[in-house]
PDB file of N, CA, C and O in Angstrom:
ATOM      1  N   MET A   1      96.936  99.411  87.789  1.00  0.00           N
ATOM      2  CA  MET A   1      98.035  99.709  86.759  1.00  0.00           C
ATOM      3  C   MET A   1      99.629  98.975  86.986  1.00  0.00           C
ATOM      4  O   MET A   1     100.140  99.599  87.916  1.00  0.00           O
ATOM      5  N   GLY A   2     100.506  97.998  86.540  1.00  0.00           N
ATOM      6  CA  GLY A   2     101.039  97.041  86.827  1.00  0.00           C
ATOM      7  C   GLY A   2     102.197  97.081  86.069  1.00  0.00           C
ATOM      8  O   GLY A   2     102.202  96.822  84.865  1.00  0.00           O
ATOM      9  N   VAL A   3     103.595  97.520  86.973  1.00  0.00           N
ATOM     10  CA  VAL A   3     104.737  98.323  85.947  1.00  0.00           C
ATOM     11  C   VAL A   3     106.156  97.184  86.160  1.00  0.00           C
ATOM     12  O   VAL A   3     106.651  97.115  87.285  1.00  0.00           O
ATOM     13  N   ARG A   4     106.620  96.505  85.251  1.00  0.00           N
ATOM     14  CA  ARG A   4     107.995  96.047  85.631  1.00  0.00           C
ATOM     15  C   ARG A   4     109.246  95.713  86.009  1.00  0.00           C
ATOM     16  O   ARG A   4     109.759  94.906  85.234  1.00  0.00           O
ATOM     17  N   GLY A   5     109.778  95.967  86.718  1.00  0.00           N
ATOM     18  CA  GLY A   5     111.188  96.648  86.358  1.00  0.00           C
ATOM     19  C   GLY A   5     111.377  97.257  87.708  1.00  0.00           C
ATOM     20  O   GLY A   5     110.476  97.381  88.537  1.00  0.00           O
ATOM     21  N   GLN A   6     113.173  97.791  87.936  1.00  0.00           N
ATOM     22  CA  GLN A   6     113.546  98.470  89.331  1.00  0.00           C
ATOM     23  C   GLN A   6     112.431  99.831  89.012  1.00  0.00           C
ATOM     24  O   GLN A   6     112.251 100.316  87.895  1.00  0.00           O
ATOM     25  N   ASN A   7     111.753 100.287  90.300  1.00  0.00           N
ATOM     26  CA  ASN A   7     111.241 101.473  90.320  1.00  0.00           C
ATOM     27  C   ASN A   7     112.265 102.430  91.134  1.00  0.00           C
ATOM     28  O   ASN A   7     113.413 102.331  91.568  1.00  0.00           O
ATOM     29  N   GLY A   8     111.324 103.331  91.113  1.00  0.00           N
ATOM     30  CA  GLY A   8     112.384 105.008  90.456  1.00  0.00           C
ATOM     31  C   GLY A   8     111.750 106.095  90.192  1.00  0.00           C
ATOM     32  O   GLY A   8     110.613 106.039  89.723  1.00  0.00           O
ATOM     33  N   LYS A   9     112.147 106.855  90.355  1.00  0.00           N
ATOM     34  CA  LYS A   9     111.808 108.305  89.680  1.00  0.00           C
ATOM     35  C   LYS A   9     110.914 108.243  88.401  1.00  0.00           C
ATOM     36  O   LYS A   9     109.701 108.281  88.195  1.00  0.00           O
ATOM     37  N   ALA A  10     112.214 108.116  87.507  1.00  0.00           N
ATOM     38  CA  ALA A  10     111.687 107.830  85.877  1.00  0.00           C
ATOM     39  C   ALA A  10     110.689 107.099  85.989  1.00  0.00           C
ATOM     40  O   ALA A  10     109.686 107.597  85.476  1.00  0.00           O
ATOM     41  N   LYS A  11     110.573 106.309  86.359  1.00  0.00           N
ATOM     42  CA  LYS A  11     110.122 104.691  85.770  1.00  0.00           C
ATOM     43  C   LYS A  11     108.670 105.163  86.223  1.00  0.00           C
ATOM     44  O   LYS A  11     107.776 104.982  85.396  1.00  0.00           O
ATOM     45  N   VAL A  12     108.362 105.696  87.334  1.00  0.00           N
ATOM     46  CA  VAL A  12     107.044 106.077  87.733  1.00  0.00           C
ATOM     47  C   VAL A  12     106.819 107.172  87.726  1.00  0.00           C
ATOM     48  O   VAL A  12     105.713 107.476  88.171  1.00  0.00           O
ATOM     49  N   ARG A  13     107.370 107.860  87.426  1.00  0.00           N
ATOM     50  CA  ARG A  13     106.945 109.058  86.490  1.00  0.00           C
ATOM     51  C   ARG A  13     106.103 108.698  84.748  1.00  0.00           C
ATOM     52  O   ARG A  13     105.091 109.201  84.257  1.00  0.00           O
ATOM     53  N   GLU A  14     106.965 107.737  84.251  1.00  0.00           N
ATOM     54  CA  GLU A  14     106.919 107.337  82.604  1.00  0.00           C
ATOM     55  C   GLU A  14     105.587 106.679  83.290  1.00  0.00           C
ATOM     56  O   GLU A  14     104.680 107.478  83.056  1.00  0.00           O
ATOM     57  N   ALA A  15     105.081 105.593  84.022  1.00  0.00           N
ATOM     58  CA  ALA A  15     103.850 105.310  84.258  1.00  0.00           C
ATOM     59  C   ALA A  15     102.768 106.018  84.318  1.00  0.00           C
ATOM     60  O   ALA A  15     101.803 105.786  83.590  1.00  0.00           O
ATOM     61  N   MET A  16     102.801 107.091  85.308  1.00  0.00           N
ATOM     62  CA  MET A  16     101.913 107.767  85.443  1.00  0.00           C
ATOM     63  C   MET A  16     101.421 108.595  84.297  1.00  0.00           C
ATOM     64  O   MET A  16     100.228 108.660  84.001  1.00  0.00           O
ATOM     65  N   GLN A  17     102.100 109.042  83.845  1.00  0.00           N
ATOM     66  CA  GLN A  17     101.913 109.934  82.193  1.00  0.00           C
ATOM     67  C   GLN A  17     101.142 108.552  81.245  1.00  0.00           C
ATOM     68  O   GLN A  17     100.168 108.860  80.558  1.00  0.00           O
ATOM     69  N   GLN A  18     101.602 107.086  81.243  1.00  0.00           N
ATOM     70  CA  GLN A  18     100.739 106.409  81.020  1.00  0.00           C
ATOM     71  C   GLN A  18      99.155 106.300  80.988  1.00  0.00           C
ATOM     72  O   GLN A  18      98.192 106.194  80.230  1.00  0.00           O
ATOM     73  N   LEU A  19      99.492 106.387  82.174  1.00  0.00           N
ATOM     74  CA  LEU A  19      98.389 106.196  83.288  1.00  0.00           C
ATOM     75  C   LEU A  19      96.971 107.698  82.194  1.00  0.00           C
ATOM     76  O   LEU A  19      96.052 107.570  81.385  1.00  0.00           O
ATOM     77  N   GLU A  20      97.600 108.785  82.837  1.00  0.00           N
ATOM     78  CA  GLU A  20      97.253 109.926  82.490  1.00  0.00           C
ATOM     79  C   GLU A  20      96.561 109.789  81.210  1.00  0.00           C
ATOM     80  O   GLU A  20      95.333 109.816  81.123  1.00  0.00           O
ATOM     81  N   ARG A  21      97.314 109.649  80.260  1.00  0.00           N
ATOM     82  CA  ARG A  21      96.708 109.230  78.756  1.00  0.00           C
ATOM     83  C   ARG A  21      95.447 108.475  78.564  1.00  0.00           C
ATOM     84  O   ARG A  21      94.392 108.756  77.994  1.00  0.00           O
ATOM     85  N   TRP A  22      95.997 107.114  79.408  1.00  0.00           N
ATOM     86  CA  TRP A  22      95.004 106.112  79.055  1.00  0.00           C
ATOM     87  C   TRP A  22      93.734 107.051  79.549  1.00  0.00           C
ATOM     88  O   TRP A  22      92.874 107.284  78.700  1.00  0.00           O
ATOM     89  N   LEU A  23      93.566 107.617  80.910  1.00  0.00           N
ATOM     90  CA  LEU A  23      92.213 108.016  81.562  1.00  0.00           C
ATOM     91  C   LEU A  23      91.591 109.054  80.204  1.00  0.00           C
ATOM     92  O   LEU A  23      90.468 108.959  79.710  1.00  0.00           O
ATOM     93  N   GLY A  24      92.553 109.919  79.848  1.00  0.00           N
ATOM     94  CA  GLY A  24      91.923 111.580  79.374  1.00  0.00           C
ATOM     95  C   GLY A  24      91.730 110.437  78.063  1.00  0.00           C
ATOM     96  O   GLY A  24      91.508 111.155  77.088  1.00  0.00           O
ATOM     97  N   GLU A  25      91.719 109.185  77.670  1.00  0.00           N
ATOM     98  CA  GLU A  25      91.182 108.617  76.039  1.00  0.00           C
ATOM     99  C   GLU A  25      89.547 107.821  76.821  1.00  0.00           C
ATOM    100  O   GLU A  25      88.546 107.416  76.229  1.00  0.00           O
ATOM    101  N   GLN A  26      89.830 107.843  78.208  1.00  0.00           N
ATOM    102  CA  GLN A  26      88.343 106.779  78.567  1.00  0.00           C
ATOM    103  C   GLN A  26      87.089 108.137  78.985  1.00  0.00           C
ATOM    104  O   GLN A  26      87.377 109.076  79.728  1.00  0.00           O
ATOM    105  N   GLY A  27      86.308 108.036  78.611  1.00  0.00           N
ATOM    106  CA  GLY A  27      85.233 108.617  78.878  1.00  0.00           C
ATOM    107  C   GLY A  27      84.293 108.634  79.734  1.00  0.00           C
ATOM    108  O   GLY A  27      83.485 109.563  79.724  1.00  0.00           O
ATOM    109  N   GLU A  28      84.175 107.179  81.033  1.00  0.00           N
ATOM    110  CA  GLU A  28      83.951 107.087  81.987  1.00  0.00           C
ATOM    111  C   GLU A  28      84.667 107.025  83.442  1.00  0.00           C
ATOM    112  O   GLU A  28      84.040 106.739  84.462  1.00  0.00           O
ATOM    113  N   TYR A  29      86.020 107.319  83.419  1.00  0.00           N
ATOM    114  CA  TYR A  29      87.038 106.708  84.556  1.00  0.00           C
ATOM    115  C   TYR A  29      87.547 108.079  84.647  1.00  0.00           C
ATOM    116  O   TYR A  29      87.814 108.862  83.735  1.00  0.00           O
ATOM    117  N   VAL A  30      87.641 108.237  86.026  1.00  0.00           N
ATOM    118  CA  VAL A  30      88.557 109.273  86.083  1.00  0.00           C
ATOM    119  C   VAL A  30      89.594 108.766  87.448  1.00  0.00           C
ATOM    120  O   VAL A  30      89.504 107.583  87.778  1.00  0.00           O
ATOM    121  N   ALA A  31      90.376 109.498  88.070  1.00  0.00           N
ATOM    122  CA  ALA A  31      90.770 109.221  89.147  1.00  0.00           C
ATOM    123  C   ALA A  31      90.195 109.705  90.665  1.00  0.00           C
ATOM    124  O   ALA A  31      89.656 110.719  91.107  1.00  0.00           O
ATOM    125  N   ALA A  32      90.509 108.736  91.066  1.00  0.00           N
ATOM    126  CA  ALA A  32      89.652 108.628  92.770  1.00  0.00           C
ATOM    127  C   ALA A  32      90.503 109.515  93.762  1.00  0.00           C
ATOM    128  O   ALA A  32      90.166 110.223  94.711  1.00  0.00           O
ATOM    129  N   ALA A  33      91.532 109.268  93.287  1.00  0.00           N
ATOM    130  CA  ALA A  33      92.731 109.594  94.289  1.00  0.00           C
ATOM    131  C   ALA A  33      94.368 109.775  94.138  1.00  0.00           C
ATOM    132  O   ALA A  33      94.904 109.151  93.222  1.00  0.00           O
ATOM    133  N   PRO A  34      95.131 110.546  94.940  1.00  0.00           N
ATOM    134  CA  PRO A  34      96.289 110.759  94.191  1.00  0.00           C
ATOM    135  C   PRO A  34      97.043 109.140  94.119  1.00  0.00           C
ATOM    136  O   PRO A  34      96.520 108.251  94.791  1.00  0.00           O
ATOM    137  N   PRO A  35      98.087 108.871  93.409  1.00  0.00           N
ATOM    138  CA  PRO A  35      98.406 107.609  93.043  1.00  0.00           C
ATOM    139  C   PRO A  35      99.142 106.842  93.927  1.00  0.00           C
ATOM    140  O   PRO A  35     100.095 107.506  94.333  1.00  0.00           O
ATOM    141  N   LEU A  36      99.111 105.725  94.402  1.00  0.00           N
ATOM    142  CA  LEU A  36     100.098 105.129  95.669  1.00  0.00           C
ATOM    143  C   LEU A  36     101.454 104.320  94.819  1.00  0.00           C
ATOM    144  O   LEU A  36     101.213 103.779  93.740  1.00  0.00           O
ATOM    145  N   VAL A  37     102.508 104.300  95.250  1.00  0.00           N
ATOM    146  CA  VAL A  37     103.339 103.315  94.639  1.00  0.00           C
ATOM    147  C   VAL A  37     103.574 102.359  95.439  1.00  0.00           C
ATOM    148  O   VAL A  37     104.179 102.615  96.480  1.00  0.00           O
ATOM    149  N   MET A  38     103.212 101.202  95.193  1.00  0.00           N
ATOM    150  CA  MET A  38     103.408  99.806  96.069  1.00  0.00           C
ATOM    151  C   MET A  38     104.671  98.699  95.474  1.00  0.00           C
ATOM    152  O   MET A  38     104.709  98.429  94.273  1.00  0.00           O
ATOM    153  N   GLY A  39     105.396  98.275  96.180  1.00  0.00           N
ATOM    154  CA  GLY A  39     106.606  97.272  95.514  1.00  0.00           C
ATOM    155  C   GLY A  39     107.124  95.956  96.823  1.00  0.00           C
ATOM    156  O   GLY A  39     107.569  96.073  97.965  1.00  0.00           O
ATOM    157  N   TYR A  40     106.924  95.232  96.303  1.00  0.00           N
ATOM    158  CA  TYR A  40     107.258  94.254  97.257  1.00  0.00           C
ATOM    159  C   TYR A  40     107.781  93.012  96.309  1.00  0.00           C
ATOM    160  O   TYR A  40     106.951  92.451  95.593  1.00  0.00           O
ATOM    161  N   ASN A  41     108.896  92.662  96.304  1.00  0.00           N
ATOM    162  CA  ASN A  41     109.258  91.226  95.521  1.00  0.00           C
ATOM    163  C   ASN A  41     110.476  90.696  97.083  1.00  0.00           C
ATOM    164  O   ASN A  41     111.096  91.286  97.968  1.00  0.00           O
ATOM    165  N   SER A  42     110.231  89.128  96.594  1.00  0.00           N
ATOM    166  CA  SER A  42     111.875  88.989  97.498  1.00  0.00           C
ATOM    167  C   SER A  42     113.012  89.141  96.855  1.00  0.00           C
ATOM    168  O   SER A  42     113.163  89.100  95.634  1.00  0.00           O
ATOM    169  N   PRO A  43     113.914  89.339  97.762  1.00  0.00           N
ATOM    170  CA  PRO A  43     115.397  89.617  97.364  1.00  0.00           C
ATOM    171  C   PRO A  43     115.732  88.889  96.048  1.00  0.00           C
ATOM    172  O   PRO A  43     116.293  89.456  95.110  1.00  0.00           O
ATOM    173  N   PHE A  44     115.275  87.335  96.035  1.00  0.00           N
ATOM    174  CA  PHE A  44     115.567  86.881  94.849  1.00  0.00           C
ATOM    175  C   PHE A  44     114.970  86.664  93.555  1.00  0.00           C
ATOM    176  O   PHE A  44     115.040  85.672  92.830  1.00  0.00           O
ATOM    177  N   ILE A  45     114.361  87.776  93.385  1.00  0.00           N
ATOM    178  CA  ILE A  45     113.545  87.996  92.181  1.00  0.00           C
ATOM    179  C   ILE A  45     114.437  89.164  91.496  1.00  0.00           C
ATOM    180  O   ILE A  45     114.366  90.312  91.935  1.00  0.00           O
ATOM    181  N   PRO A  46     115.040  88.926  90.715  1.00  0.00           N
ATOM    182  CA  PRO A  46     115.956  89.645  89.555  1.00  0.00           C
ATOM    183  C   PRO A  46     115.553  90.866  89.536  1.00  0.00           C
ATOM    184  O   PRO A  46     114.352  90.950  89.281  1.00  0.00           O
ATOM    185  N   ARG A  47     116.201  92.078  89.744  1.00  0.00           N
ATOM    186  CA  ARG A  47     115.302  93.644  89.243  1.00  0.00           C
ATOM    187  C   ARG A  47     114.521  94.003  87.969  1.00  0.00           C
ATOM    188  O   ARG A  47     113.556  94.766  87.914  1.00  0.00           O
ATOM    189  N   HIS A  48     115.050  93.380  87.026  1.00  0.00           N
ATOM    190  CA  HIS A  48     113.790  93.422  85.653  1.00  0.00           C
ATOM    191  C   HIS A  48     112.506  92.614  85.725  1.00  0.00           C
ATOM    192  O   HIS A  48     111.668  92.505  84.829  1.00  0.00           O
ATOM    193  N   LYS A  49     112.489  92.142  86.762  1.00  0.00           N
ATOM    194  CA  LYS A  49     110.933  91.020  87.039  1.00  0.00           C
ATOM    195  C   LYS A  49     110.588  91.760  88.193  1.00  0.00           C
ATOM    196  O   LYS A  49     109.932  91.133  89.024  1.00  0.00           O
ATOM    197  N   ARG A  50     110.745  92.433  88.342  1.00  0.00           N
ATOM    198  CA  ARG A  50     109.634  92.781  89.605  1.00  0.00           C
ATOM    199  C   ARG A  50     108.706  93.793  89.299  1.00  0.00           C
ATOM    200  O   ARG A  50     108.609  94.663  88.434  1.00  0.00           O
ATOM    201  N   PHE A  51     108.022  93.398  90.320  1.00  0.00           N
ATOM    202  CA  PHE A  51     106.498  93.850  90.112  1.00  0.00           C
ATOM    203  C   PHE A  51     106.172  95.194  91.036  1.00  0.00           C
ATOM    204  O   PHE A  51     105.049  95.700  91.017  1.00  0.00           O
TER     205      PHE A  51
END
């Protein structure tokens, strides 16, 4: 799952809720491990466009 914008606790929490909802709607997928938050963008990328 990818998320755009500046990361922070609220953004990660929102993305996790979205992912958990999606997983709950799927019958065949389950979480295999705890989530990882990874992010790297060049300093030249505006915060609102970071992935």
